[in-house]
mmCIF file of the C-alpha atoms, coordinates in Angstrom:
data_MODEL
# 
_entry.id   MODEL 
# 
loop_
_atom_site.group_PDB 
_atom_site.id 
_atom_site.type_symbol 
_atom_site.label_atom_id 
_atom_site.label_alt_id 
_atom_site.label_comp_id 
_atom_site.label_asym_id 
_atom_site.label_entity_id 
_atom_site.label_seq_id 
_atom_site.pdbx_PDB_ins_code 
_atom_site.Cartn_x 
_atom_site.Cartn_y 
_atom_site.Cartn_z 
_atom_site.occupancy 
_atom_site.B_iso_or_equiv 
_atom_site.pdbx_formal_charge 
_atom_site.auth_seq_id 
_atom_site.auth_comp_id 
_atom_site.auth_asym_id 
_atom_site.auth_atom_id 
_atom_site.pdbx_PDB_model_num 
ATOM 1  C CA . MET A 1 1  ? 0.000   0.000   0.000   1.00 0.00 ? 1  MET A CA 1 
ATOM 2  C CA . LYS A 1 2  ? 1.429   3.340   -1.056  1.00 0.00 ? 2  LYS A CA 1 
ATOM 3  C CA . VAL A 1 3  ? 0.681   6.369   1.119   1.00 0.00 ? 3  VAL A CA 1 
ATOM 4  C CA . GLY A 1 4  ? 0.529   9.767   -0.572  1.00 0.00 ? 4  GLY A CA 1 
ATOM 5  C CA . GLN A 1 5  ? 1.942   12.881  1.028   1.00 0.00 ? 5  GLN A CA 1 
ATOM 6  C CA . ALA A 1 6  ? 0.138   16.210  1.096   1.00 0.00 ? 6  ALA A CA 1 
ATOM 7  C CA . GLY A 1 7  ? 0.701   18.092  -2.149  1.00 0.00 ? 7  GLY A CA 1 
ATOM 8  C CA . LYS A 1 8  ? 1.043   14.922  -4.231  1.00 0.00 ? 8  LYS A CA 1 
ATOM 9  C CA . ALA A 1 9  ? -2.582  13.757  -4.645  1.00 0.00 ? 9  ALA A CA 1 
ATOM 10 C CA . GLY A 1 10 ? -3.588  16.080  -7.504  1.00 0.00 ? 10 GLY A CA 1 
ATOM 11 C CA . PRO A 1 11 ? -0.548  15.418  -9.688  1.00 0.00 ? 11 PRO A CA 1 
ATOM 12 C CA . HIS A 1 12 ? -0.660  11.691  -8.930  1.00 0.00 ? 12 HIS A CA 1 
ATOM 13 C CA . ALA A 1 13 ? -4.375  11.466  -9.805  1.00 0.00 ? 13 ALA A CA 1 
ATOM 14 C CA . ALA A 1 14 ? -3.667  13.245  -13.104 1.00 0.00 ? 14 ALA A CA 1 
ATOM 15 C CA . TYR A 1 15 ? -0.831  10.807  -13.812 1.00 0.00 ? 15 TYR A CA 1 
ATOM 16 C CA . ILE A 1 16 ? -2.981  7.742   -13.058 1.00 0.00 ? 16 ILE A CA 1 
ATOM 17 C CA . ALA A 1 17 ? -5.858  9.060   -15.229 1.00 0.00 ? 17 ALA A CA 1 
ATOM 18 C CA . ARG A 1 18 ? -3.448  10.245  -17.943 1.00 0.00 ? 18 ARG A CA 1 
ATOM 19 C CA . ALA A 1 19 ? -5.007  13.708  -17.702 1.00 0.00 ? 19 ALA A CA 1 
ATOM 20 C CA . GLY A 1 20 ? -3.545  17.180  -18.106 1.00 0.00 ? 20 GLY A CA 1 
ATOM 21 C CA . GLN A 1 21 ? 0.199   17.136  -18.686 1.00 0.00 ? 21 GLN A CA 1 
ATOM 22 C CA . TYR A 1 22 ? 0.146   13.316  -18.822 1.00 0.00 ? 22 TYR A CA 1 
ATOM 23 C CA . ALA A 1 23 ? -2.459  12.978  -21.605 1.00 0.00 ? 23 ALA A CA 1 
ATOM 24 C CA . HIS A 1 24 ? 0.239   12.889  -24.286 1.00 0.00 ? 24 HIS A CA 1 
ATOM 25 C CA . ARG A 1 25 ? 1.450   9.524   -22.949 1.00 0.00 ? 25 ARG A CA 1 
ATOM 26 C CA . LEU A 1 26 ? -1.617  7.851   -24.458 1.00 0.00 ? 26 LEU A CA 1 
ATOM 27 C CA . GLY A 1 27 ? -0.348  8.833   -27.892 1.00 0.00 ? 27 GLY A CA 1 
ATOM 28 C CA . GLN A 1 28 ? 3.068   7.367   -27.147 1.00 0.00 ? 28 GLN A CA 1 
ATOM 29 C CA . GLY A 1 29 ? 2.048   3.746   -26.810 1.00 0.00 ? 29 GLY A CA 1 
ATOM 30 C CA . GLU A 1 30 ? 0.635   3.724   -23.271 1.00 0.00 ? 30 GLU A CA 1 
ATOM 31 C CA . GLN A 1 31 ? -2.854  2.330   -22.769 1.00 0.00 ? 31 GLN A CA 1 
ATOM 32 C CA . LEU A 1 32 ? -5.489  3.200   -20.198 1.00 0.00 ? 32 LEU A CA 1 
ATOM 33 C CA . GLU A 1 33 ? -8.070  0.421   -19.994 1.00 0.00 ? 33 GLU A CA 1 
ATOM 34 C CA . ALA A 1 34 ? -10.452 1.989   -17.490 1.00 0.00 ? 34 ALA A CA 1 
ATOM 35 C CA . THR A 1 35 ? -10.911 4.728   -14.928 1.00 0.00 ? 35 THR A CA 1 
ATOM 36 C CA . GLY A 1 36 ? -13.531 5.267   -12.277 1.00 0.00 ? 36 GLY A CA 1 
ATOM 37 C CA . ALA A 1 37 ? -14.300 7.163   -9.110  1.00 0.00 ? 37 ALA A CA 1 
ATOM 38 C CA . GLY A 1 38 ? -16.718 6.848   -6.244  1.00 0.00 ? 38 GLY A CA 1 
ATOM 39 C CA . ASN A 1 39 ? -17.667 7.998   -2.771  1.00 0.00 ? 39 ASN A CA 1 
ATOM 40 C CA . LEU A 1 40 ? -16.852 11.601  -3.689  1.00 0.00 ? 40 LEU A CA 1 
ATOM 41 C CA . PRO A 1 41 ? -18.685 14.578  -2.191  1.00 0.00 ? 41 PRO A CA 1 
ATOM 42 C CA . ALA A 1 42 ? -21.284 16.334  -4.358  1.00 0.00 ? 42 ALA A CA 1 
ATOM 43 C CA . TRP A 1 43 ? -19.034 19.372  -4.916  1.00 0.00 ? 43 TRP A CA 1 
ATOM 44 C CA . ALA A 1 44 ? -16.366 17.174  -6.539  1.00 0.00 ? 44 ALA A CA 1 
ATOM 45 C CA . ALA A 1 45 ? -18.045 15.798  -9.648  1.00 0.00 ? 45 ALA A CA 1 
ATOM 46 C CA . ASN A 1 46 ? -14.566 15.616  -11.200 1.00 0.00 ? 46 ASN A CA 1 
ATOM 47 C CA . PRO A 1 47 ? -12.191 13.397  -9.157  1.00 0.00 ? 47 PRO A CA 1 
ATOM 48 C CA . LEU A 1 48 ? -9.216  15.640  -9.994  1.00 0.00 ? 48 LEU A CA 1 
ATOM 49 C CA . VAL A 1 49 ? -10.976 18.537  -8.236  1.00 0.00 ? 49 VAL A CA 1 
ATOM 50 C CA . PHE A 1 50 ? -11.307 16.382  -5.111  1.00 0.00 ? 50 PHE A CA 1 
ATOM 51 C CA . TRP A 1 51 ? -7.621  15.433  -5.079  1.00 0.00 ? 51 TRP A CA 1 
ATOM 52 C CA . GLN A 1 52 ? -6.543  19.039  -5.634  1.00 0.00 ? 52 GLN A CA 1 
ATOM 53 C CA . ALA A 1 53 ? -8.717  20.057  -2.663  1.00 0.00 ? 53 ALA A CA 1 
ATOM 54 C CA . ALA A 1 54 ? -7.169  17.274  -0.573  1.00 0.00 ? 54 ALA A CA 1 
ATOM 55 C CA . ASP A 1 55 ? -3.747  18.732  -1.321  1.00 0.00 ? 55 ASP A CA 1 
ATOM 56 C CA . ALA A 1 56 ? -4.899  22.247  -0.448  1.00 0.00 ? 56 ALA A CA 1 
ATOM 57 C CA . HIS A 1 57 ? -6.542  21.340  2.868   1.00 0.00 ? 57 HIS A CA 1 
ATOM 58 C CA . GLU A 1 58 ? -4.474  18.476  4.317   1.00 0.00 ? 58 GLU A CA 1 
ATOM 59 C CA . ARG A 1 59 ? -1.905  19.324  6.978   1.00 0.00 ? 59 ARG A CA 1 
ATOM 60 C CA . ALA A 1 60 ? 1.704   19.500  5.787   1.00 0.00 ? 60 ALA A CA 1 
ATOM 61 C CA . ASN A 1 61 ? 2.694   16.054  7.064   1.00 0.00 ? 61 ASN A CA 1 
ATOM 62 C CA . GLY A 1 62 ? -0.716  14.459  6.409   1.00 0.00 ? 62 GLY A CA 1 
ATOM 63 C CA . THR A 1 63 ? -1.788  11.638  4.128   1.00 0.00 ? 63 THR A CA 1 
ATOM 64 C CA . THR A 1 64 ? -3.924  12.624  1.145   1.00 0.00 ? 64 THR A CA 1 
ATOM 65 C CA . TYR A 1 65 ? -4.388  9.192   -0.433  1.00 0.00 ? 65 TYR A CA 1 
ATOM 66 C CA . ARG A 1 66 ? -3.628  5.490   -0.215  1.00 0.00 ? 66 ARG A CA 1 
ATOM 67 C CA . GLU A 1 67 ? -2.936  3.468   -3.323  1.00 0.00 ? 67 GLU A CA 1 
ATOM 68 C CA . MET A 1 68 ? -3.092  -0.273  -3.968  1.00 0.00 ? 68 MET A CA 1 
ATOM 69 C CA . ALA A 1 69 ? -1.493  -2.064  -6.900  1.00 0.00 ? 69 ALA A CA 1 
ATOM 70 C CA . LEU A 1 70 ? -3.245  -5.205  -8.094  1.00 0.00 ? 70 LEU A CA 1 
ATOM 71 C CA . ALA A 1 71 ? -1.978  -7.870  -10.476 1.00 0.00 ? 71 ALA A CA 1 
ATOM 72 C CA . LEU A 1 72 ? -4.661  -8.940  -12.941 1.00 0.00 ? 72 LEU A CA 1 
ATOM 73 C CA . PRO A 1 73 ? -4.608  -12.011 -15.200 1.00 0.00 ? 73 PRO A CA 1 
ATOM 74 C CA . ARG A 1 74 ? -3.604  -11.309 -18.799 1.00 0.00 ? 74 ARG A CA 1 
ATOM 75 C CA . GLU A 1 75 ? -5.909  -14.101 -19.879 1.00 0.00 ? 75 GLU A CA 1 
ATOM 76 C CA . LEU A 1 76 ? -8.946  -11.956 -19.055 1.00 0.00 ? 76 LEU A CA 1 
ATOM 77 C CA . ALA A 1 77 ? -10.310 -9.468  -21.568 1.00 0.00 ? 77 ALA A CA 1 
ATOM 78 C CA . PRO A 1 78 ? -10.160 -5.765  -20.606 1.00 0.00 ? 78 PRO A CA 1 
ATOM 79 C CA . ASP A 1 79 ? -13.877 -5.694  -19.711 1.00 0.00 ? 79 ASP A CA 1 
ATOM 80 C CA . GLN A 1 80 ? -13.410 -8.770  -17.505 1.00 0.00 ? 80 GLN A CA 1 
ATOM 81 C CA . ARG A 1 81 ? -10.457 -7.134  -15.713 1.00 0.00 ? 81 ARG A CA 1 
ATOM 82 C CA . ALA A 1 82 ? -12.530 -3.978  -15.142 1.00 0.00 ? 82 ALA A CA 1 
ATOM 83 C CA . LYS A 1 83 ? -15.395 -6.064  -13.742 1.00 0.00 ? 83 LYS A CA 1 
ATOM 84 C CA . LEU A 1 84 ? -12.970 -7.878  -11.429 1.00 0.00 ? 84 LEU A CA 1 
ATOM 85 C CA . VAL A 1 85 ? -11.586 -4.582  -10.120 1.00 0.00 ? 85 VAL A CA 1 
ATOM 86 C CA . ARG A 1 86 ? -15.085 -3.139  -9.591  1.00 0.00 ? 86 ARG A CA 1 
ATOM 87 C CA . ALA A 1 87 ? -16.033 -6.246  -7.587  1.00 0.00 ? 87 ALA A CA 1 
ATOM 88 C CA . PHE A 1 88 ? -12.864 -5.932  -5.483  1.00 0.00 ? 88 PHE A CA 1 
ATOM 89 C CA . VAL A 1 89 ? -13.544 -2.250  -4.791  1.00 0.00 ? 89 VAL A CA 1 
ATOM 90 C CA . ALA A 1 90 ? -17.175 -2.971  -3.863  1.00 0.00 ? 90 ALA A CA 1 
ATOM 91 C CA . GLN A 1 91 ? -16.075 -5.731  -1.492  1.00 0.00 ? 91 GLN A CA 1 
ATOM 92 C CA . GLU A 1 92 ? -13.228 -3.826  0.157   1.00 0.00 ? 92 GLU A CA 1 
ATOM 93 C CA . LEU A 1 93 ? -14.357 -0.181  0.013   1.00 0.00 ? 93 LEU A CA 1 
ATOM 94 C CA . GLY A 1 94 ? -18.107 -0.135  -0.619  1.00 0.00 ? 94 GLY A CA 1 
ATOM 95 C CA . ALA A 1 95 ? -20.342 -0.286  -3.653  1.00 0.00 ? 95 ALA A CA 1 
ATOM 96 C CA . ARG A 1 96 ? -20.983 3.452   -4.236  1.00 0.00 ? 96 ARG A CA 1 
ATOM 97 C CA . THR A 1 97 ? -18.950 3.996   -7.393  1.00 0.00 ? 97 THR A CA 1 
ATOM 98 C CA . SER A 1 98 ? -19.339 5.566   -10.788 1.00 0.00 ? 98 SER A CA 1 
ATOM 99 C CA . GLY A 1 99 ? -17.430 5.184   -14.044 1.00 0.00 ? 99 GLY A CA 1 
# 
């Protein structure tokens, strides 16, 4: 489990979603199979807005995010891998998700 420091959540979320300054990576051979977000407050319809707010309001030595890396079977199709991840998230974190 990776723990994110204050000030790193917004840029890291953009990197993971290949958004903003990282969008060009998709044209350089990288692939993004799926993205999603859930359990966000109503004011943060865009997940990047939420992570930028976390950076702005977390104390200097606080934790703004936690990240898990999962290994998924190559034998599954992309839609099957996405379904597997959604089931894992629902089981471990709750079922309120979108995307």
